[in-house]
C-alpha positions as CSV (number, residue, x, y, z in Angstrom):
1,M,-16.7,-13.4,27.6
2,S,-14.4,-10.5,26.6
3,P,-15.5,-8.1,23.8
4,Q,-14.1,-8.8,20.3
5,V,-11.3,-6.5,19.3
6,P,-12.2,-5.2,15.8
7,L,-8.6,-4.5,14.7
8,L,-5.4,-6.2,15.6
9,I,-2.1,-5.7,13.7
10,L,-0.2,-9.0,13.7
11,D,2.8,-8.0,11.6
12,A,3.9,-5.3,9.2
13,R,7.0,-5.3,7.1
14,F,8.7,-3.7,4.1
15,L,8.6,-5.9,1.0
16,I,10.3,-4.4,-2.0
17,T,11.0,-1.2,-4.0
18,A,10.1,-0.9,-7.7
19,V,10.2,1.6,-10.5
20,E,9.0,-0.7,-13.3
21,T,6.3,-3.4,-13.7
22,K,9.0,-6.1,-13.8
23,G,9.9,-5.1,-10.3
24,Y,6.4,-5.4,-8.8
25,P,5.8,-8.1,-6.3
26,S,3.6,-11.0,-7.3
27,P,-0.1,-10.0,-6.8
28,D,-0.7,-12.7,-4.2
29,R,-2.7,-10.6,-1.8
30,P,-5.2,-7.6,-2.1
31,E,-3.4,-4.3,-2.6
32,V,-4.1,-0.7,-1.6
33,A,-2.2,2.3,-3.1
34,F,-1.7,5.6,-1.3
35,V,-1.4,8.8,-3.3
36,G,-1.1,12.4,-2.3
37,R,0.7,15.6,-2.6
38,S,4.2,15.8,-1.2
39,N,4.2,16.5,2.6
40,V,0.5,15.6,3.0
41,G,1.3,13.1,5.7
42,K,1.2,9.9,3.5
43,S,4.1,8.1,5.2
44,S,2.7,8.9,8.7
45,M,-0.7,7.6,7.6
46,I,0.7,4.3,6.4
47,N,2.7,3.9,9.6
48,A,-0.4,4.6,11.7
49,L,-2.5,2.1,9.7
50,A,0.3,-0.5,10.0
51,G,0.7,0.1,13.7
52,R,4.4,0.8,13.3
53,R,6.2,4.1,14.0
54,K,9.0,3.6,11.5
55,L,7.7,1.2,8.9
56,V,7.8,4.0,6.3
57,R,10.5,6.7,6.7
58,V,8.9,10.1,7.5
59,S,10.9,12.9,6.0
60,N,10.7,16.7,6.4
61,T,12.0,17.0,2.8
62,P,9.1,17.0,0.2
63,G,9.6,14.6,-2.6
64,R,11.8,12.2,-0.8
65,T,9.8,9.1,-2.0
66,R,10.8,8.6,-5.7
67,T,10.0,4.9,-6.1
68,L,7.0,2.6,-5.5
69,N,7.5,1.0,-2.1
70,F,5.5,-2.1,-1.1
71,F,4.6,-3.2,2.5
72,D,2.8,-6.2,3.7
73,V,0.4,-6.0,6.7
74,D,-1.1,-9.1,8.4
75,L,-4.0,-8.3,10.7
76,E,-7.2,-9.6,12.3
77,W,-10.4,-7.7,11.7
78,E,-13.4,-8.7,13.7
79,G,-11.7,-12.0,14.5
80,K,-10.7,-12.9,10.9
81,R,-7.2,-13.0,9.5
82,R,-6.6,-10.7,6.6
83,D,-3.3,-10.2,4.6
84,I,-3.1,-6.9,2.8
85,R,-0.4,-5.2,0.7
86,L,0.2,-1.4,0.9
87,A,1.8,0.5,-2.0
88,D,3.4,3.9,-1.2
89,L,3.5,6.0,-4.3
90,P,5.7,9.1,-4.9
91,G,4.1,12.4,-3.8
92,Y,3.1,14.8,-6.5
93,G,3.4,18.6,-6.6
94,F,7.0,18.7,-5.6
95,A,8.1,22.1,-7.1
96,K,11.9,21.4,-7.0
97,A,11.6,18.3,-9.3
98,S,12.8,18.8,-12.8
99,K,10.4,18.4,-15.8
100,S,12.2,15.1,-16.8
101,E,11.9,13.8,-13.2
102,R,8.2,14.7,-13.1
103,A,7.6,13.0,-16.4
104,A,9.3,9.9,-15.2
105,W,7.4,9.8,-11.9
106,E,4.1,10.4,-13.7
107,K,4.7,7.5,-16.1
108,M,5.7,5.3,-13.2
109,I,2.6,6.2,-11.2
110,T,0.1,6.0,-14.0
111,T,1.5,2.7,-15.3
112,Y,1.1,1.2,-11.8
113,L,-2.4,2.6,-11.2
114,E,-3.8,1.6,-14.6
115,K,-2.2,-1.8,-15.0
116,R,-1.4,-3.3,-11.6
117,K,-3.2,-6.6,-11.1
118,G,-4.6,-7.1,-7.6
119,L,-5.0,-3.3,-7.0
120,G,-8.3,-3.2,-5.2
121,A,-8.4,0.3,-3.6
122,V,-6.6,3.7,-3.8
123,V,-6.5,6.1,-0.9
124,S,-6.3,9.6,-2.2
125,I,-5.0,11.9,0.6
126,I,-5.9,15.6,1.1
127,D,-4.5,17.9,3.7
128,A,-7.5,19.0,5.9
129,E,-5.8,22.2,6.9
130,V,-4.7,23.3,3.5
131,G,-7.7,21.9,1.5
132,P,-7.6,20.4,-2.0
133,T,-5.2,22.0,-4.4
134,P,-5.7,22.2,-8.1
135,E,-3.4,19.2,-8.4
136,D,-5.5,17.3,-5.9
137,H,-8.6,17.9,-8.0
138,E,-6.7,16.8,-11.1
139,V,-5.4,13.6,-9.5
140,L,-8.8,12.6,-8.0
141,G,-10.4,13.2,-11.4
142,Y,-7.7,11.0,-13.0
143,L,-8.3,8.3,-10.5
144,Q,-12.0,8.3,-11.0
145,A,-11.6,8.1,-14.8
146,K,-8.7,5.8,-15.2
147,T,-8.3,3.3,-12.4
148,P,-10.7,0.4,-11.9
149,A,-9.9,0.3,-8.2
150,R,-12.2,1.7,-5.5
151,I,-11.2,5.2,-4.4
152,L,-11.3,6.3,-0.8
153,V,-10.5,10.0,0.1
154,A,-8.8,10.8,3.5
155,A,-8.3,14.2,5.0
156,T,-5.1,14.1,7.1
157,K,-3.7,16.3,9.8
158,M,-7.1,16.8,11.5
159,D,-5.4,17.2,14.8
160,R,-4.2,20.7,13.6
161,L,-7.8,21.9,13.6
162,P,-9.7,22.8,16.8
163,K,-12.2,20.1,17.6
164,A,-15.1,22.5,17.0
165,R,-14.0,23.1,13.5
166,R,-13.5,19.5,12.4
167,K,-17.0,18.5,11.3
168,P,-17.6,21.8,9.5
169,R,-14.2,21.5,7.8
170,L,-15.0,18.0,6.6
171,K,-18.4,19.1,5.2
172,Q,-16.6,22.0,3.4
173,L,-13.9,19.6,2.0
174,A,-16.5,17.1,0.8
175,A,-18.3,20.0,-1.0
176,D,-15.1,21.2,-2.5
177,L,-14.3,17.7,-3.8
178,E,-17.9,17.1,-4.9
179,L,-18.1,14.0,-2.7
180,P,-20.8,12.8,-0.3
181,E,-19.7,13.5,3.3
182,Q,-19.6,9.8,4.1
183,A,-17.0,9.2,1.4
184,L,-14.5,11.4,3.1
185,F,-12.5,10.0,6.1
186,A,-11.1,12.2,8.8
187,F,-7.6,11.1,9.7
188,S,-4.8,12.1,12.2
189,S,-1.7,10.0,12.6
190,T,-1.0,11.9,15.8
191,E,-4.3,11.1,17.5
192,K,-4.8,7.9,15.5
193,T,-8.2,9.2,14.4
194,G,-9.7,7.3,11.5
195,V,-7.4,4.3,11.6
196,E,-10.2,1.7,12.2
197,D,-12.7,3.6,10.0
198,I,-10.3,3.5,7.0
199,W,-9.3,-0.2,7.6
200,G,-13.0,-1.1,7.9
201,A,-13.8,0.6,4.5
202,L,-10.7,-0.9,2.9
203,L,-11.4,-4.4,4.1
204,E,-15.1,-4.2,3.0
205,V,-13.8,-3.3,-0.5
206,L,-11.1,-5.9,-0.6
207,R,-13.3,-8.9,0.2
């Protein structure tokens, strides 16, 4: 008998773009939102989790994502079919955005995070190499206070650190964020590190 494959991506596809609640897709499956600073590797993370290289456009220009973008992923986890929706939120901390643009983005994002039906989890993304910025701390505090969804924190770009530095860096990041070490997930879209760990945590939450 062959060993059971814990994760198998069956399909992943773009669903819709929205800027207001009336444009949201029907909450007909569990939903996960991804938030992070511009250029933190959010698009690459979603592509890696979805098992697709170009599901989400990866740009070298910070602040490219200015809408809420929804994707559906169908997968098997430990032999069971699961249908999950991913929501890609605009990156924060983009210095070149005007005050009016920032205000509009903030309203769009907070409305979604506080009012979206079916939102079961939020992945808050930190750059492992850079470490948490003041805005990262502010956003994580906001999420902990305002959204009813479960929050997971992922440290991206782990491949940029020497392997000997990765565990100590995670311990330091967890301390900086005032999180238990087991609540912080190491991730690399390049090495595909953390893909199954994050899916496992998400699917446990989204039962």
